[in-house]
C-alpha positions in Angstrom: 5.4 49.0 83.3 3.4 45.9 84.2 1.5 43.8 81.7 -1.9 42.8 82.8 -3.3 39.3 82.2 -6.2 41.0 80.4 -3.9 42.6 77.9 -2.0 39.3 77.3 -5.3 37.5 76.6 -6.4 40.3 74.3 -3.2 40.3 72.2 -3.1 36.5 72.1 -6.7 36.4 70.9 -6.1 38.9 68.2 -3.0 37.1 66.9 -4.7 33.8 67.0 -7.7 35.2 65.0 -5.3 36.7 62.4 -3.4 33.4 62.1 -6.6 31.5 61.6 -7.8 33.9 58.9 -4.4 33.7 57.1 -4.5 29.9 57.3 -8.0 29.8 55.9 -7.0 32.1 53.0 -3.9 30.1 52.3 -5.8 26.8 52.1 -8.4 28.4 49.8 -5.7 29.8 47.5 -3.8 26.4 47.6 -7.0 24.5 46.6 -7.7 26.8 43.7 -4.1 26.9 42.5 -3.7 23.1 42.8 -6.5 22.5 40.3 -5.0 25.0 37.9 -1.6 23.4 38.3 -2.9 19.9 37.6 -4.7 21.2 34.5 -1.5 22.9 33.3 0.5 19.6 33.9 -2.0 17.7 31.8 -1.8 20.3 29.0 2.0 20.1 29.0 1.8 16.4 28.6 -0.7 16.7 25.7 1.5 19.4 24.0 4.6 17.2 24.4 2.7 14.2 22.8 1.8 16.5 19.9 5.4 17.7 19.5 6.9 14.2 19.7 4.3 12.3 17.7 2.4 14.7 15.4 1.2 11.7 13.4 -0.6 10.3 16.4 -4.3 11.0 15.8 -5.6 8.9 18.7 -4.0 8.5 22.1 -5.2 5.7 24.4 -4.1 5.9 28.0 -3.7 2.5 29.7 -2.7 1.6 33.2 -0.5 -1.4 33.7 0.5 -2.2 37.3 -0.2 1.4 38.3 1.9 2.8 35.4 0.3 5.1 32.8 1.4 4.3 29.3 0.1 6.2 26.2 -0.6 4.1 23.2 -0.3 6.2 20.0 -2.3 5.4 16.9 -2.1 6.9 13.4 -5.0 7.9 11.2 -5.5 4.3 10.1 -5.7 3.3 13.8 -2.4 1.4 13.6 -0.2 1.5 16.7 2.8 3.7 16.0 4.4 4.0 19.4 4.2 4.4 23.1 4.5 7.4 25.4 5.3 7.4 29.0 6.4 9.6 31.9 10.0 9.3 33.2 11.0 11.2 36.3 14.1 11.2 38.4 16.4 13.3 40.5 18.4 15.9 38.8 20.9 18.3 40.3 18.4 20.8 41.8 15.3 18.6 42.0 13.0 16.3 40.1 13.2 16.2 36.3 10.0 14.9 34.7 9.8 14.2 31.0 7.5 12.7 28.5 9.2 10.1 26.4 7.9 8.7 23.1 9.3 5.5 21.6 8.3 3.7 18.4 6.1 0.6 18.7 9.0 -2.0 18.7 10.7 0.0 21.5 14.0 0.0 19.5 14.3 3.7 19.0 13.1 6.9 20.8 11.0 9.4 18.8 12.2 12.0 21.4 11.8 13.5 24.8 10.1 16.6 26.2 10.9 17.9 29.7 7.6 18.8 31.3 8.9 19.7 34.7 12.3 20.7 35.9 14.0 22.7 38.7 17.4 22.6 37.2 19.8 25.6 37.4 18.7 28.4 35.0 21.4 28.9 32.3 23.1 25.6 32.8 21.0 22.6 33.9 17.9 24.2 32.2 19.6 23.5 28.9 18.1 20.0 29.1 15.0 21.7 27.8 16.6 23.2 24.8 16.7 21.7 21.3 20.5 21.0 21.0 20.3 18.6 23.9 16.8 17.2 23.3 17.5 16.6 19.6 20.1 14.0 20.5 17.2 11.7 21.6 15.4 11.8 18.3 15.7 8.3 16.6 18.1 7.3 19.4 18.7 3.5 19.6 17.4 2.0 22.9 18.3 -1.6 22.2 20.9 -1.2 24.9 21.5 1.3 27.6 21.9 4.9 26.6 25.3 6.2 27.4 26.1 9.8 28.4 29.6 11.0 27.2 31.4 14.2 28.0 33.8 14.5 25.1 34.0 13.3 21.5 31.1 12.9 19.1 28.3 10.6 20.2 27.9 7.3 18.5 24.8 5.1 18.3 23.1 4.9 21.7 25.1 7.8 23.1 24.3 11.4 23.9 26.7 14.2 24.7 26.4 15.8 28.1 25.8 19.5 28.4 29.1 21.3 29.4 28.6 22.5 33.0 25.5 20.4 33.5 26.8 16.9 33.4 24.8 15.9 36.5 21.5 17.0 34.8 22.5 15.2 31.6 23.4 12.0 33.4 20.2 12.2 35.4 18.1 12.3 32.2 20.1 9.3 30.8 19.9 7.2 34.0 16.2 7.9 34.4 15.5 7.0 30.8 17.5 3.7 31.1 15.5 2.6 34.1 12.1 3.7 32.7 12.7 2.1 29.3 13.5 -1.2 30.9 10.4 -1.0 33.1 8.1 0.0 30.3 9.5 -2.7 28.0 8.7 -5.3 30.7 5.2 -4.0 31.2 4.4 -3.9 27.5 5.8 -7.4 26.9 3.7 -8.8 29.7 0.5 -7.6 28.0 
């Protein structure tokens, strides 16, 4: 059997046309999905702010040196704290969390993981209350320390058994971001 040049051109043309149509459809779907993804990300941040600072009636978003910081105000319009995004590398991928600290930046009000690719069943436990609750009213006057054994003391959190890397990633990310946010807020 011999393949004719005419047949090769015909097959190549059909395959090229199919690929172009698929590429066009994929780009349209990506564009539509991307908008929805961004809207959902914003909703997760808003929900996390509501969970961590339910007394915050007004949230003012400010940008300092390209960093977004949320200033939280109560009903009387008094500043009650700050919220900010902290993200860093976990075991499987990026971990992104919303962090809320009281206005003097001495204690955390808490954290909410808004994006994570950590291992289901182990690393994903960073999103569960037993781990997250350790950050409520946690002192941040010094670095937060992640411990494996014993009961945590002031400024310490206990790592999740089997997910020490994810636990340490959260602590390391928080320590870096808290220092940066403190510097930015003190400058202004």
